[in-house]
C-alpha positions, 0 to 999 in steps of 0.5 A: 500500500502506497504512503498516500493511500495509507494516510487515508486508511489511517484517518478512517481508523482515527475517525472510527475511534472518534465516532465511538466516543461521540456516539456514546456521548449523544446516545445517552441523551435519549436514554435519560428518561428511560433511566428515570423509569427503570433505574429510578435515577434522580435528577442529581444522579442523571447529571452525574451520569453525564458529568461524572464522565465529563469530569474524568475526561476533562481532568485527564486530557492534558495528562493523556495528551502529554502521555501520547507525545511522550510514550507514543500516540498509537499505544495510548489510543489503543489503550484508551479503546481497550478501557472504553470497551471494557467499561462500556460492557460493565456499564451495560450490566449496571443495576443501580444509578450509582454503579452506572456513574462509576463505570461512566467515570471509567469510560471517561478515562478511556475517552481521555486517552483516545480523543487527543491521540486522534487529532495529534496523530492526524496532524503528524500523519498529514504533513502536506497542508492541503491534505491536512485541511481535508483531513481536519474537515473530515475529522470535524464531520465525524463529530457531526455524524456521531451526533446523528448516529448516537441518538438514532441508534439509541432510539432504535435500541430502546425500542427493542432492547433494554437501556444497557444495549446503548453501552453494549453496542460499543463493544464490537465496534471497539474490538474492530477498531483495535484490530484496524488501529494495530494494523493501520495507525503508525506510531508517532511521538514527540522526540523531545518530549523529555521527562513526564511531569508528574506534579504537573499532571496531578495539579492540572487534574486536581484543579480541573476536577475541583472546578467542574465538581463545584459547577456540577454540585452548585445547583444541587447544594447551593452556590453558597454551600461551604463545600462548593465555595471551598471547591472553587477556592481550591480550584483557583489555588491549584491552578495558580500552583500549576502555573507556577510549577509549569513556569519553573519545571524543565519539561512542563506538562503545558507550555504556558508560553505557547498558551499565552499566544493570542491565537491559542488562548482566545480560540480555546476560551471562545470554544469553552463559552460556545460549548457552554451555551450550545450544549446547555441549550441542546441538553434541555431541548432533548429532555423537553421533547420527551418529557413535555412533548411526549416524543419517543426516544427515536422520534426525539433523536430524529427530530433533533439530529436530522436537521443538524446533520443535514446542515453539517454535511452541506456546510462543514466541507465549505468551511476551509474556503470561508476561513480563507476568505474571511479569516478565523476571527470572523468565522469563530465570531459568526459561529458563536453569534449564530448560537445566540440566534439559535437559542433565541429561536428555540426559546420561543417554543411553548408546550403546544408550539409546532415542531417547525420552530425547533427545526429552524432553531436546530438548523441555525445551531447546526450552521453555527457548529459547522462554521465554528468547530473547524475554524476554532480547531484549526486555530488551536492546532496550528498555534503550536508545531506539529510535534507538540500536537498532543498537548494542543489537541488536549487543550482543544478537547479540554475546552470543549468538555469544560464548556459542556460540563459548565453548560449542563451545570449553569444552564441547567441550574437556571432552568431548574430555578425557572421550573420551581418559580414557574410551578404553582405552589398551590391550587393544583386541582385535586392534588395534596400539598405534599404532592405539589411540593414534591412535584415542584422540585423537578419535572422527573419528581412530578412524573413520579408523583403523578403515577400514584394519583387519580386521573384528574390530579395526575393530569393537573400535576403533569400540565403544571410541570410541563408549563413550568419546565418550558418556562425554565427552559426558555429562561435558560435559553435566553441566558445561553444566548447572552453567553454566546453574544459575550463569546462572539464579542470576545472572539471578535476582539481577542482572536488575531486577524489575518492568517492562521499561524504558520507551522510548516506552511499550514496556512497555505491552500485553504481554498484548494483544500475546501474545494477538494473536500466538496469534490469528494463528498458530492 
């Protein structure tokens, strides 16, 4: 097999690895209501089933990226696949929400080993600028594909099998990817990686873990809770210690000087803000389709993913040409601004509003994703030389995962407060004061309370819960829109104008690369 063809076979394995992780993230969204019914998961446990994974994943990304640079990215990626597959099998057999949370955390370890390796291998395998642009476009498209395949496959599986099938389906795919990866993926590493920075790894993981824990538990315990405030303080202190250590150590975990470049820091910060607004919004909307509008998991998946993936496949291959014409600053700014527009459109929905409103909002969100993700990823990955791609890829993924966790925590907290304020404290037909008080805590609580009531009060409780949930969701979407606007303003002011940083002429031939991707797909 000639070298050029082998590169594209390598890319197919990298994309398959990315697809596994992406599917697992999105497949779980449609299974959340099922977990409430079958495992009796509380709202807090649902949040930890998602955020426990994110907490471990984000906390270990820098460490995993550095391990790949030092030990070899192929070996780290294959080890991550093995951990991910084994923990997926264990998760499918969980019998309690707490067991599922534990195995989701272990899956986060596997995902942290996989994700930085895929992008850093790509950057090192595709050394020719035009091919690299095409490869990054396909890598980004695979993210979009996972958002469609995950919910749809989850919906199909839940129609015929138990919820554990959503995790069990990972196992055969992981086994195939392990075999192909051993054969087709070359070994790459940073020849000047130096010694592994154990204190830096510990400090970075602890700082990120403390920060994410505070944001996750803040809505549950209260933002003034001693443990929450203490966790924020600990995160700040550990972050300062991490920076101080990295500035003095000979072989740092993170090149602080490189991160200080405007291109890297601004792109990563904007990515965090954008993902916070985008993921927080979509998390609420997916729940509303099933819990309020009565969609089945499959119908919810198709309603959400159909317009999103269609727009992604049409627009994302064109992004390289758009970046060449308008520059990364304005592409990232426009994408973040479109997230605000999409959130505001979705915020106009009501309990009985037609699907067309959501369709337009989803399409706008997909347009934002399509132009924002490749441009911001390109800005981060080209801010450092290719031999340090593992660290850059880790920062890229860390910004996404941090934004996702913050979005679910912060936007979800606003929605929860809006739900409680929108639920009537009295006057629910035929329902006792105790039933109303329990239903007022969360929509899942209202659904649970309603099951034991006669028809009239059950209907009254559910109607009040639906109205309150939509009220809270609309407030949260407005907050998400404000965050996105602030992110767009920041991107316009902070991301350097002009061409992306050149390392091995990475800034060349954007237009040609975009045209090649379009030719391949049409």
